[in-house]
C-alpha positions as CSV (number, residue, x, y, z in Angstrom):
1,M,-3.9,-10.5,-15.9
2,S,-4.7,-6.4,-15.3
3,D,-1.3,-4.2,-13.8
4,D,-3.5,-3.9,-10.6
5,Q,-3.7,-7.7,-9.6
6,R,0.1,-7.6,-8.7
7,V,2.0,-5.0,-7.4
8,K,5.4,-4.3,-7.0
9,D,7.2,-2.5,-3.6
10,K,4.0,-0.1,-2.9
11,Y,3.1,-1.9,0.7
12,I,6.2,-1.4,3.1
13,W,5.8,-2.9,6.8
14,V,6.0,-0.4,8.8
15,E,5.7,-0.5,12.9
16,P,2.7,1.1,13.9
17,K,3.5,4.1,16.8
18,R,2.7,2.8,20.5
19,Y,1.8,6.0,21.1
20,T,-0.3,8.3,18.5
21,M,-1.7,11.3,20.6
22,G,-0.3,13.1,24.2
23,T,2.8,13.4,25.4
24,Y,4.6,10.6,24.5
25,A,3.8,10.1,21.0
26,N,7.3,11.6,19.6
27,L,8.8,11.5,22.3
28,I,9.4,7.2,22.0
29,P,11.4,6.3,19.3
30,P,10.5,3.5,17.0
31,D,11.9,0.2,18.9
32,P,14.9,-1.4,16.6
33,N,14.3,-4.6,17.8
34,A,10.5,-4.9,16.9
35,R,9.3,-7.7,14.7
36,K,8.6,-7.4,11.5
37,A,5.6,-9.1,9.1
38,V,6.9,-11.6,6.7
39,F,3.2,-12.2,5.3
40,W,0.1,-9.6,5.9
41,V,-3.4,-8.0,4.3
42,E,-3.9,-4.9,3.1
43,R,-6.7,-2.8,3.1
44,D,-6.1,0.0,0.3
45,K,-9.6,2.0,-0.1
46,D,-11.8,-0.8,-0.8
47,K,-9.3,-3.3,-2.2
48,L,-7.5,-5.5,-0.6
49,F,-4.1,-7.2,-1.0
50,F,-1.9,-10.2,-0.1
51,V,1.5,-8.8,1.0
52,N,4.7,-10.9,0.5
53,S,7.8,-9.5,2.4
54,S,9.8,-12.0,2.9
55,A,13.2,-12.8,0.9
56,E,12.1,-15.2,-0.8
57,T,9.7,-15.8,-3.9
58,L,6.5,-18.1,-3.2
59,G,5.6,-20.8,-5.6
60,L,2.0,-20.4,-5.4
61,V,-0.4,-17.6,-3.4
62,K,-3.9,-18.6,-3.7
63,C,-6.7,-16.4,-1.9
64,G,-10.3,-15.4,-1.6
65,N,-12.7,-14.4,0.6
66,I,-15.6,-16.6,2.4
67,G,-18.3,-14.3,4.1
68,N,-21.9,-15.2,5.5
69,Q,-24.9,-12.9,6.3
70,S,-27.9,-13.6,8.8
71,D,-31.9,-12.1,8.2
72,D,-35.0,-13.4,9.8
73,D,-34.8,-15.9,6.8
74,G,-32.0,-18.0,7.7
75,V,-28.1,-17.4,7.2
76,Y,-26.4,-17.1,3.4
77,I,-23.0,-18.2,2.4
78,I,-21.1,-16.2,0.2
79,E,-17.9,-17.6,-1.1
80,E,-15.8,-15.6,-3.7
81,S,-13.9,-17.8,-6.3
82,A,-10.2,-17.9,-5.1
83,K,-7.2,-16.3,-7.1
84,S,-3.7,-17.8,-8.0
85,Y,-1.2,-15.9,-8.7
86,I,2.5,-17.8,-9.4
87,D,5.8,-16.7,-8.7
88,V,5.1,-14.3,-6.0
89,L,8.0,-12.2,-5.7
90,P,9.8,-10.1,-2.1
91,G,8.1,-7.5,-1.6
92,E,5.2,-7.7,-4.1
93,A,1.4,-7.8,-3.1
94,V,-1.0,-9.7,-5.2
95,Y,-5.2,-8.5,-5.2
96,I,-8.0,-10.8,-2.9
97,D,-10.8,-8.8,-3.2
98,E,-12.7,-5.7,-3.0
99,F,-15.4,-4.6,-1.1
100,D,-18.4,-2.4,-1.3
101,G,-18.6,0.1,2.2
102,Y,-22.6,0.4,1.0
103,H,-23.6,-3.3,-0.1
104,D,-20.6,-5.3,2.3
105,H,-21.0,-3.6,5.9
106,C,-23.3,-5.7,7.0
107,V,-21.5,-9.0,5.8
108,Y,-19.2,-10.9,8.1
109,F,-16.2,-12.0,6.3
110,T,-13.4,-14.0,6.5
111,V,-9.6,-13.8,4.0
112,S,-8.1,-17.6,3.6
113,I,-4.7,-17.5,1.9
114,R,-2.7,-20.8,0.5
115,I,0.9,-20.1,-0.3
116,T,3.6,-22.0,-1.2
117,S,6.6,-21.5,0.3
118,A,10.5,-23.1,0.6
119,K,10.6,-22.5,4.4
120,L,6.8,-23.1,5.5
121,G,6.0,-25.6,3.3
122,K,2.6,-25.4,1.8
123,V,-0.1,-23.6,4.3
124,R,-2.9,-21.8,4.9
125,F,-3.8,-18.9,6.8
126,K,-7.1,-18.2,7.7
127,T,-8.3,-14.6,9.3
128,E,-11.3,-14.1,12.2
129,S,-14.5,-13.6,10.4
130,K,-14.7,-9.4,10.1
131,K,-17.9,-7.3,9.7
132,G,-17.4,-5.6,6.4
133,G,-14.1,-7.4,5.7
134,C,-10.9,-7.4,6.8
135,K,-8.5,-4.6,7.4
136,R,-5.0,-4.6,7.5
137,T,-3.9,-7.6,9.5
138,V,-0.4,-9.6,10.0
139,L,-0.4,-12.9,9.1
140,F,2.9,-14.2,10.2
141,W,5.9,-12.6,11.6
142,D,9.8,-12.6,11.0
143,T,10.2,-14.1,14.8
144,G,8.2,-17.0,13.1
145,E,4.8,-16.4,15.5
146,V,1.6,-16.7,13.8
147,A,0.0,-13.4,14.3
148,S,-2.9,-13.4,17.0
149,H,-6.3,-14.2,15.9
150,I,-5.0,-15.9,12.7
151,S,-5.2,-19.7,12.1
152,M,-2.3,-21.6,10.1
153,S,-2.3,-25.0,9.2
154,D,-0.5,-27.5,6.5
155,E,-2.1,-28.0,3.1
């Protein structure tokens, strides 16, 4: 497995600013009680990663993309082969897929991630379909909540 398939401590969760412009941009400090992402998908240029920022090592992470594209002749399903990773450490990110900004801009992709966790058991997260691929997306919060627009099911 190449070195860019697994990266450690590269992606750190930072609460997005509530105001990015105008008078309030620098006046409101980050909320110390704000929830933090435990699992999320990070887009780094054209590469997509699953980030484990929990305190536990995940026994198995299996991730992949499902896409669809339509034209005058019908709908085409694009299914990528899933990638599997064993013992994903806290703070580690694993490679999901790479997107081509030119060819993939009109394809709708859904990211599917299966994990084996001591706390959650075997679960599957699915993102909503997004044109051109997934952006930075929270899957699960430290409050035990599933992020909006994410489905979570037992495996």
